[in-house]
C-alpha positions as CSV (number, residue, x, y, z in Angstrom):
1,M,-4.7,16.8,-20.4
2,M,-7.0,15.4,-17.7
3,P,-10.5,17.0,-16.8
4,E,-10.2,19.3,-13.8
5,L,-12.0,17.4,-10.8
6,S,-13.6,19.9,-8.3
7,Q,-14.3,18.6,-5.0
8,D,-16.1,20.0,-1.8
9,R,-13.3,20.5,0.9
10,S,-15.9,21.8,3.5
11,T,-16.4,18.5,5.0
12,L,-12.5,18.5,5.7
13,R,-12.5,21.6,7.0
14,W,-15.3,20.4,9.4
15,I,-13.3,17.4,10.6
16,R,-9.8,18.8,10.3
17,G,-9.5,19.5,14.4
18,E,-10.4,15.9,15.2
19,L,-8.2,14.7,12.8
20,D,-5.1,16.9,14.2
21,Q,-5.8,15.8,17.8
22,T,-5.7,12.1,16.6
23,L,-2.6,12.3,14.9
24,R,-1.3,14.1,17.9
25,E,-2.3,11.1,20.3
26,A,-0.7,9.0,17.8
27,R,2.4,10.9,17.6
28,N,2.4,10.7,21.6
29,S,2.0,7.1,21.6
30,L,4.8,6.7,19.3
31,E,7.0,8.7,21.5
32,D,6.1,6.7,24.7
33,F,7.2,3.6,22.3
34,V,10.3,5.2,21.7
35,E,11.0,6.0,25.4
36,G,10.2,2.0,26.0
37,Q,6.8,1.9,26.7
38,N,6.1,-0.8,23.9
39,E,2.4,-1.5,24.8
40,R,1.6,2.2,23.9
41,L,2.2,1.2,20.0
42,G,-1.1,-0.3,19.7
43,E,-2.7,2.8,20.2
44,C,-0.9,4.5,17.9
45,V,-2.0,1.8,15.1
46,D,-5.6,2.4,16.3
47,R,-5.4,6.3,15.9
48,L,-3.7,6.0,12.4
49,H,-6.3,3.4,11.1
50,H,-9.2,5.6,12.4
51,V,-7.6,8.6,10.5
52,H,-6.9,6.4,7.4
53,G,-10.7,5.7,7.4
54,V,-11.8,9.4,8.1
55,L,-9.4,10.4,5.1
56,E,-11.0,8.0,2.7
57,M,-14.6,9.0,3.6
58,V,-13.9,12.4,2.8
59,Q,-11.9,11.4,-0.4
60,V,-8.5,12.7,0.3
61,Y,-6.6,10.0,-1.2
62,G,-3.3,11.0,-1.2
63,A,-3.5,11.8,2.6
64,A,-5.5,8.6,3.2
65,M,-2.5,6.8,1.1
66,L,0.1,8.4,3.4
67,A,-2.2,7.2,6.4
68,D,-2.4,3.8,5.5
69,E,1.4,3.8,5.0
70,M,2.2,4.8,8.4
71,E,-0.6,2.4,9.9
72,Q,1.1,-0.5,8.2
73,L,4.7,0.6,9.4
74,A,3.2,1.3,13.1
75,L,1.6,-2.6,12.9
76,A,4.7,-3.9,11.6
77,L,6.7,-2.0,14.3
78,S,4.6,-3.2,17.1
79,Q,4.8,-7.0,15.8
80,G,8.5,-6.7,15.6
81,Q,8.5,-7.0,11.9
82,V,10.9,-4.3,11.2
83,K,14.9,-4.5,10.7
84,R,15.9,-1.3,11.9
85,P,13.2,0.1,14.8
86,E,14.7,3.2,15.3
87,S,14.9,4.2,11.7
88,A,11.2,3.2,11.2
89,A,10.0,5.3,14.1
90,E,11.9,8.1,12.7
91,A,10.1,7.9,9.2
92,L,6.7,7.2,11.2
93,M,7.3,10.4,13.2
94,L,8.2,11.9,9.8
95,G,4.7,11.2,8.5
96,M,3.0,12.2,11.5
97,V,4.3,15.7,11.1
98,Q,4.0,15.9,6.9
99,L,0.5,14.6,7.1
100,P,-1.5,17.9,8.9
101,A,0.7,20.2,6.7
102,Y,-0.3,18.2,3.2
103,L,-3.9,18.3,4.8
104,E,-3.6,22.4,5.4
105,K,-2.6,22.8,1.6
106,I,-5.5,20.5,0.7
107,E,-8.0,22.5,3.0
108,G,-6.4,25.7,1.5
109,G,-7.5,24.7,-2.3
110,C,-4.6,22.9,-3.5
111,A,-5.0,19.7,-5.7
112,D,-4.5,16.0,-3.6
113,I,-1.5,14.9,-5.6
114,P,-0.2,11.7,-4.2
115,M,3.0,12.1,-6.1
116,A,4.1,14.9,-3.9
117,L,3.8,12.5,-0.9
118,L,5.8,9.8,-3.0
119,P,9.3,10.1,-1.3
120,L,7.8,9.9,2.3
121,L,5.7,7.0,1.2
122,N,8.7,4.9,-0.1
123,D,10.5,6.0,3.0
124,L,7.7,4.4,5.1
125,R,7.3,1.4,2.6
126,A,11.4,0.9,2.9
127,A,11.3,0.8,6.8
128,R,9.0,-2.3,6.5
129,G,10.6,-3.9,3.7
130,S,7.8,-3.6,1.3
131,P,8.5,-2.6,-2.8
132,L,8.5,0.9,-3.2
133,L,6.4,2.7,-5.3
134,S,7.0,4.4,-8.7
135,E,5.5,7.5,-10.1
136,N,3.8,5.0,-12.8
137,T,1.9,3.8,-9.9
138,L,0.7,6.8,-8.5
139,L,-0.2,8.1,-11.8
140,L,-2.5,5.1,-12.3
141,L,-3.7,5.3,-8.9
142,N,-4.4,8.9,-9.4
143,L,-6.5,8.7,-12.6
144,P,-10.3,9.6,-12.3
145,S,-12.7,7.0,-12.3
146,E,-15.7,7.2,-15.1
147,S,-18.2,8.5,-12.4
148,Q,-15.6,11.6,-11.7
149,I,-15.7,12.6,-15.3
150,S,-18.1,14.9,-16.3
151,P,-20.0,14.1,-19.4
152,G,-19.0,15.1,-22.7
153,R,-15.1,15.2,-21.3
154,V,-12.9,12.9,-23.2
155,L,-9.6,11.4,-21.6
156,P,-6.7,11.9,-24.0
């Protein structure tokens, strides 16, 4: 059994408004891209890059993984490296809807469990032609580092 890792979510609460606003701006840029304003996708990439960095800083790693996959897909879209742009934009939009909901759960006290995001992560990866993640991969990424394990606790 893995040790319980407690984490202070007050920082997430503090920056949540900014994150939501940045995601709204990214979504607006994506909507403009879908409507034919191709130059707006660069703004979407920049906003998602910002969200990814902030989530890494506050150590919400599942959400950070999702933001990173969204950023990578938006970048691939902007560079014309996606075979089915409509499907890619749809997957990206779904991510922009799911990420705030996921953050709300984390903020409410739920654990940050990247496994819950696996289907969406794989949709985003598939849209850009990247190999899919397995449950095992996410489990390995979710293992605590030695510094996160409290003294006297032993992993099985």
